[in-house]
C-alpha positions in Angstrom: -22.4 71.8 17.0 -19.4 73.8 18.2 -18.1 76.6 15.9 -14.5 76.7 14.8 -13.9 79.9 16.8 -15.2 78.3 20.0 -13.2 75.2 19.4 -10.1 77.3 18.8 -10.6 79.1 22.1 -11.1 75.8 23.9 -7.9 74.5 22.2 -5.9 77.6 23.4 -7.3 77.3 26.9 -6.3 73.6 27.0 -2.7 74.4 26.1 -2.8 77.4 28.5 -3.7 75.0 31.4 -0.9 72.6 30.4 1.7 75.3 30.4 0.4 76.7 33.7 0.6 73.3 35.3 4.1 72.7 34.0 5.2 76.1 35.4 3.6 75.3 38.7 5.5 72.0 38.9 8.8 73.7 38.0 8.2 76.3 40.7 7.4 73.6 43.3 10.6 71.8 42.4 12.6 75.0 43.0 10.9 75.5 46.3 11.6 71.9 47.3 15.3 72.4 46.8 15.4 75.1 49.5 17.2 77.5 47.3 18.0 81.0 48.4 15.2 83.5 48.6 16.7 85.3 45.6 16.3 82.2 43.4 12.7 81.8 44.5 12.0 85.4 43.7 13.5 85.0 40.2 11.5 81.8 39.6 8.3 83.6 40.6 9.2 86.4 38.2 9.6 83.9 35.4 6.2 82.3 36.1 4.6 85.7 36.2 6.2 86.7 32.9 5.2 83.4 31.3 1.6 83.9 32.6 1.6 87.3 30.9 2.7 85.9 27.6 0.0 83.2 27.9 -2.6 85.9 28.6 -1.4 88.0 25.7 -1.6 85.1 23.2 -4.9 83.7 24.4 -6.8 86.9 24.9 -5.5 89.4 22.5 -4.2 87.7 19.3 -6.4 86.3 16.6 -4.2 83.2 16.2 -6.2 80.1 15.7 -4.0 77.2 14.5 -6.9 74.8 14.0 -8.7 77.3 11.8 -5.6 77.8 9.8 -5.2 74.1 9.3 -8.9 73.8 8.3 -8.4 76.5 5.7 -5.3 74.8 4.4 -7.0 71.4 4.1 -10.1 72.9 2.4 -7.9 74.8 -0.1 -9.1 78.3 0.8 -6.7 81.1 1.7 
């Protein structure tokens, strides 16, 4: 049986992978448009900043939405 904490970590990693994939697609689309090098550098900076936010949320915060819902459904606080 998987613990709630392990399931929450898996849940966050799942969303992290989706967000990372979406950012990769967005960056690829910008590259396909053959925009100026400045726009490509700016897009890369946005991807790096978003990756930093994802890392901060997934690794350093004790935010577990599934655990919060479980507590709400069970009536405990």
